[in-house]
Structures are given as C-alpha cells and as structure tokens.
N, C-alpha and C positions, 0 to 999 in steps of 0.2 A: 569488604565487598561481598554482597550476597551470592549464594550459590543455590542450585536446586539439587536435592537428593531424591533419587528415584529408586524404588525397589521394583525390579522388573517382574513380569509374569502375570500381572493382573489383566483380565479380559475386560475391555471397556464396554459397559452396558448402561442404558438409561437415556435420559433426556436432558438437554441443556439448551439455553437460549443464546443466540449469536448476538454480539454487540454491533454497534454502529461501525461503519467502515473508516479506518484511519485514512486511507487514501482518498476518500471522499470528504471527510471532515476537514482536512487541512486546507484544501483550496476553497471550500465553502466558507470556512471561517475568515479567510482572507477576503472573500467577496464582500464582507461587511464594510471594508474600507471604501467601497464604491458609493455608499449612501451616508447621508448625514442623519438619517432616521434610525431608530432601534430595529435590529434584526434579531429574531429569536430562532434558535436551532434546537431541535430535540434529537434524542438518540445519539448524543455526542459521547463517544467512549472516553473513559478515564485512562489516558495513556500519557507516557512521558512526553511524546512528541506534541500532543495536544496542549499539555501544560506549558511546554517551551514556547509554542506559538502564541498562546494567550498572553504569556509574559511579554513577548515581543510586541504584540498589539497594544498591550497596556503601556509599554514604554513609549509608544508613538502617540499616546493620548486617548486611546480607545477606552471607554467605560465598559467594565465587564461585570456581569452578574451571573453567578453559576449556582444552580440548585439541582442536585442529582444529575440526570443526563441532559438537563436543559441549560443552554447558555444564551444570554442576551448580550449583544454587542451594540454600542452606540458610538459611532465615529464622527460625531458632529463637529468636534474640534481636534483635528490632527495637528499636534504640536511639533512633531519631529519625524519626518518621513525617512527615517534611517533604520537599517537593520544591521547592527554592529556585529563584528566577527565573533565576539564572545557568546552571542546568542544564536548565531547561525552555524557555527562550526560543527555541531553535532547533528544537524538536521537539514538535509537538502531541500525539503519542502519550503524552507524560508524564502527561496527564490520566488515563491508565488505571491509575495507582496509587491514585486517589482511592477507588474502590469497595472494592478489597481492603484498604486501610488502615482505612477506616471499619468494615468488617466484622470484621477481625481485632484491631485495636488500640482500636477505639471512638473514634478520633480521627485526623484527617488535616489537614494544612495544605499545600495545593498551589497553586503559582503559576498564574495564568491562562496558558494555553499559547501557544506561537508555532508556527513551522513555515513551510511554503510560503505565499507571499503570493498565494493564488489566490481569496480571497474570505472573507466572514464565515463562520465555523464556530462558532456559539455553543455554550456548554456548559450552557445553561439546562435541557436535557432531562436531563442527568446530575443537576443539582441538584434539579430537580422530582421525579425518581424517588427520590433518597435521602431527600428530605423526606417523600414518601409512605410510606417505610419507617420513619419515626419519627426521622430524624436532624435535628439542629439545624444549619442551614447559614447561614453569614454570608460575604459577599464584602466584604473590606476590605483596603485598602492593596495591591491587586493580587493578593490571595490568596483561595482558597476554603478556609474553615475549617469542618470537619465534626466534630460530636460526636454520639456515640450509644452508650448503654450496651450495647444489642444491637439490631440492626436487626430489624424485624418484617416478615413477609411482607405483600405488598399487590398489588393489581391496578394495573399501571402501563400507561397508554396514552400513548405518545409522540405529540407533535403532528406530528412528521415522522419519516421513516425515518432513523435515525442508527446507523452502524456502531459507532463508539466508545461511543456512549450505550448501545446494546444490550449491548456487551461489558462495560462498567463495571457496569451494573446486574445482569447475569447473574452476574458474579463476586461482587458484594456480596450477592446473594440466596442464594448457595451456602451462606453461613454464617448467614443470617438465621433467625429463629424463625418457623416456619410456611411457608406456600406463597405464592410470588410468581408472578404471571403477567404477562409482558411482551407487550403487544399492539402491533401495528404495528411489530413487531421487524424488524431488518435480516435478510436471508436470505443474505448473502454466504457463500461457502465458508470464509472466515476465521473467521466466527462459529461455523460448525460445527466447525472445527478446535479452537477454544478450548473449545467444549462437550465435545468428545471428550477433551481434556486434563483438564478439570475432572472428568469422569466417571471417568477413570482414577485421579484423586485421591480419589474417593469421593463426589463430588457426585451429586445426584439431579436430573437434567435431562432433560426431554422436549420435543420439538418444534423443536429447533434446525434451521434451514433453512426453517422456515415463518414465518408472520407472527405466531405466538403461541407463546411459549416458557414452559413451566411448570417452575419450580424449587422443589423442596421442600428447605428448609434443613436442614443437618446440623450437629451440634455442632462437628465438626472435620474437616479434610481431612488425608489422609496423603500420604506421598511417592509418587512414581510416575516412570515413564519415558515420554516422548512424543516422536514424530518430527514435526517441523514440515512442513506441506504444501509442495509446490512453489509457486514464485511464478508466478501466472498472468499478472501484468502483465509480468514479465521475459519469459515465454514469448511473449506477444503482441508485445512490442517486437521480439524477434529475428525473429518471423514477418513483421512489417511491414518490417523492414530487408531481409530476403531478397526479399520481394515487390517492394519499390521498386527493387532492383538487378537484377531479372530472374533471381534466383538459385534455388537448390534446396538446402534444408537439412533435416536430421533433428535434432529436439530430443528428448533423453532425460530421464528423471526428471520428467516433467510430469504434470499432472492434466488430461487432455484434456476431461473432462466439465465442467470449470469455465469453459471458453472457448467455449461454443457460439455466443454472440452474435458474438464476434470472428471465429471460423472461418467463420460464415455470411457475414460481410461480406467476408472475404478470398476466399471462393468467388465471391461476387457480383462482385468485382473481376477475376475471371478466373483465380485461382490454383486449382491442384489440391491439395487438402488431404486427407491420410489420417490419421486419428487412431486410436490404440489407447489402452488405459487409461493407459499411461505413456510413450508415444512419439507424436510428431506429425511427419509428413513433409509438406513444402510444396514445390511446384514452381510457379514464376511464369511467366506469359507474357512475350513480348517487350515488350508495352505493356499496362499495367493499364487497366481501365475505372474511371472515377470512381464512387464510392459515397457516397450520402447517408446520414446517420445522426443519431440523437437519443440523447443520453445519458440514463440513468435508473437507478434502483436495480436491483441484481441481482434477477432473471436477465437484465435488459435490457442494453444496451450500456454498458460501464463508462466513467465519466468519466476514469479513469486511462489509457484508451487513445485518448482523443479527439485529443490532440496528435499522436500517432504516425500516426493515420489522416489528419490534416490534411496532414502531410508527404507521405504516400503519394499523396494526391489532387493534390498540387502537380505531379506528373509523370505523372498519369493522363490518359487520353483522355476529354475531356468536362468537365462541370461538376458539382459536388457541393454540397449544402447540409448544413451541420453545425450542429445545435442543441444548445447546452449548457444543461441544465436543473438541474444540481446546484450549480455554483459560478458566481457572477456575474462573476468576474474571471479566467477561465481561457482567455483568448485572447491573452495577452501574447506568446506565441511567434509569433503571426501577423506582428507587426512585424519580428521577426528573420528569419522565413522570407522576407518581402518583400525583405530585404536581399540574399538569394540569388537574387532574380528571380521569386519566386512571385507569382501573381495571386490575391490574397485581398481580399475586401471584407467588412468587419465592420459589422453593424447590430444593436446590442444583444447578445442572446444567440445570434445567428445569424451564421454565416460562410458566404459563398459562395466556393468555391475552383474556379478554372478551370485545368485542367492546361496546362502549358507544355511545349515540346519539350525544354528543358534549363534547369537551374539553373546558376548560376555561383558559384564559391567566393568567400568573403568572410570577414571577421571578424564574429562574432556573439556575443551574450551570453545565457547561460542565465538564465532568470528563476525557474524552479522545477524540481522533479525531473523531471516528465514532459515539460515543455517542453524540457529538456536532451536527452531521448531523441529528440524530434522533430527537433532540430537535427542530431543525429548521423545520423539517417536521411537528412535532406536533404543533409548533407555527403558522405555515401557516394555519392550520385548526381550531385552537382554537378561541373562541370568545374573542374579545378585544385584549389587548396588552400582548405580551410575551417578557420578557427581558432575554437574555441569557448571563450569565457572564462567564469569563475565556475563551473567544473565541480564545485565542492564539493557542489553539489546532487546530481550523479550519484552521488557516493560515499555519499550517504545511502540510496540504494535499489537500486544495481546492483553486484553483486559481481564483481570481476575483469573489468570491462567491456572494457577494451582487449585483454586476453588472449583473451577469448572471441571478440571480433570478429576479431582477428588469426588465430585458429584457423580462421575461416571465410573468410579471404582478404582481409579489409579492410586497407587501408594506414592505420593509425591509431597515434599515439603521444602520450604525455603529455609536455608540455614545461613548463618553469618560466616 
C-alpha cells in the first residue's frame, strides 16, 4: 500500500493550477443518466472516485469515452439500473444515481453507500423526497429499491440541509411531471454547477444557490457540453499549506467567489490574500495567528476545510477553538496530529488547539480524505521526515497531489 514521505521545512512558493471539483463532477456525471443523447464534460479530474463512478455507469450500460480531462457519456441504452454493493461501498456519492435512474428508468436498485468514516450521513432525505414524488421505496437486504411509473412534482421540505439530497432530488425532478419545489435546499456552489449542467441539457430550474429551488419537469433532456467548476476544497488546501509554511503562492483556474469564508479566516490568520475571478494570490507572515472557526452549511465555513485549519492552528501563535457541527466523527485526524507534537484537546464536537513552536516528523495514518490533507500540511512544517500511511484516501479527492506540491517546492514523494 502506497505511502507519502515528506521532508519538512520547505517554504511553498510558485504557481499551480487547480483541478476540477470532485464534489461537482460526481453528481454531474450522474446527470448523464437523464438523457439518451451524448453529454460531454470537460475539466473532469482524474480521481479514484471519478474512476469508480465511471465504472459503475459503464456497468449500467453507459458508453464512456475519455480523453484527458474530457469525458463523454451516452446513456441511450441503460441495461441494468443497479448500483451493487461492491462498487458503492467505498464511495458515498454513488447514491447520486438513485434520482436519475428513478426518473429515467422508473426503477433503481442502489446499495446503501459507504465512503469516509466521518460520521452518520443518512439517506432518509433522499428516500422521503422520492416518496413525496410518488415513488415506491423499499430498503431491503442493504439496498434501496425504487419504483415509479413517472415521478410527480411535489413540495419537498428537507429536515436538514443535505447537498447530495438536494442534488438527487433536483435531478429526479427534472424529468418529473409538474413542478417540484425543494425547500431548505443546499446552497453550495456544486449544487449551482449541477443546476447549470441540467439547464444546458434542457431542464427548467430556478433558484439554485438559494434555499428554495423550483424545477418544472420536462419530458426529456438532450445532450449538452458542460465544464466542471474548479475545486474549492483543493484550492483551500493549497492555500492552507502555503500559509502554514510561510509561503507565497498563486493559484490559477479557481473560483474565488466560492471561498469567501476560507479567505476571510486566512486573512484573520495574518495572510495577505488577493483574489480575482479565476486567480488567488496568498502571501503568509512568518508566524500565523490562531483562528477559531465553526463549520456550517454554505456559505459558512465548510466542514471539508476544518482539518486543514486544525493543522494550520497547530503551528500558529495562540489558541483556537474549532467547532464541528456537520459530522459527529470528524476529529480523527487530531490523534494523528498529536503524534507530530500538536497540542489539541477534544471535548465532544469542539477542539481546542494551542499552537506550538515546532512539530516533529513521525509516521501517521490517514483516516479520511480531508484528514489526509491535514497530515500533509503538518508534515510540510514538521522537523524531519513524516510518513503518511493509507493515502488511498488522498487519491479519492486530490489530483496529482505530489506533482503539484513538488512544483511549489515541497519535498514529497510516494513510496511503496
């Protein structure tokens, strides 16, 4: 199993391009199930999760062509609307085939999903929404089985803000009969990107990016071409890495407007951050100031950046309080950071981090995707060598990570 070996102490400097967003690409690839015509996507990142999803779509009968960052999908003949456990167990986003299959095929059988072990992420809101649209749903033998001759428009009020739930129901409603309104909808930029893709395919959607999305169903969707938005979490991760190392970097191909909460916290930590629509420049001080934060749904501070800021606070001046309100088990990286010498105290969903003068290299284990990123940041500033095990998590969400870090001056390499 591959590991990452990092020699700490290098200051990150230079320029790097940000890849397409994993959390936008996955639902958008699933949207191809809604049309019998070819749909072409560009800026698709080469990630393990993307490869897993494409393999799943291929198993269903979707024709796939891939060249570089361009993927063309043709779902003219869906032969098997089933997402089996062996292909779903490692990736929660597989649940996103449920809505499109129910709407297009009138039937779907999808295994209950897996993914990162960061807490309970129930799919009850997906099921509740499809039932309100007239589907018969049964959960049996570890599978969600949906039947519907044609979904009907409905008013859907989710009990909680759910990104994948909003995306699944928005896709299902695109082919439903009548008008569907999703209230308490997720407002994330990735939801907007999916809506823009569906609109290009002929869907009638209004309000994406607000907490109420209105979808008027159409009989069919057509082929289209769509470019995946830049990955805001990858962007934030590299900004944190540069900040922790006292570096200065320029990131291109970004969507600066989607990172306001993260940029505000980096500025509070003492960084100088200049953002243009597609470029962000960061210059870090010699020592960061500790910053407290609380995760919450967009546009507040993203849970997917919590671990990276914990690593940053480990070497900052002062103490910071981090409250995690989205997932109940997302502090597993704290124990590994402590192995590097971090001063972190956990009490329920709150972490108190007191900055130390230096971290020391050690062998640590990645527990999930974003935890992996926090350990890389810590390893970049630690004295000596840090070895990160179980980096298959990283390959799920960061494209060409070692190559991009090396381009910024990091001493990092993959070892067996």
